[in-house]
Steps between C-alpha positions, in 0.01 A plus 500: 500500500650157591274201506417356838471144372653309219381188328719183534589537131622856558709391801643206313612732220628751748715238681593295192336188649222271389152538647499133581825551698338779709198273577727222598700730739171608654427132591858424611578798711142600606552854370432730338126482542369715214138608488275292282167584340201269468660336199815436681716755311796608712568865561855584659556807716846663520550307829428173331733581218775584759451155663542334160824696452622351829440151371667580161798643698535177707449261218679679209760718659588292808437184304316332786266207457139550595559321826816710556301818431228391745759424769670846450163674524434329824847550647523866397230760521328559174588872538872415501458305177289779352766763592768279340283465186447879470872553534573262218237665277635844564860382432370352164347832411820687581706249300272558195512872539888487514508272187280755316734790598800298392337435165412865454862595570626262232302680233 
């Protein structure tokens, strides 16, 4: 069974980012808003993780500045950016699978 919530450390490892970067983006973008417990420990839902992926896509793939990413999120609906992010992720998965097949055929 898949976990409903992930710690910030798990999310950081999953997305290959620093936990401090994730906290910074929360402040800068105003999202995601992970649940916190009494100690302040953050717990990310899948929706929160998807929102972080949008930020990663804008900053890392589209090479936008933080201000540029904020402007793009305001000018375009978040759903459009999310859809674009999902397409890029799927294409990366397909690319990796094709590379694996290519390597198997060489053997």
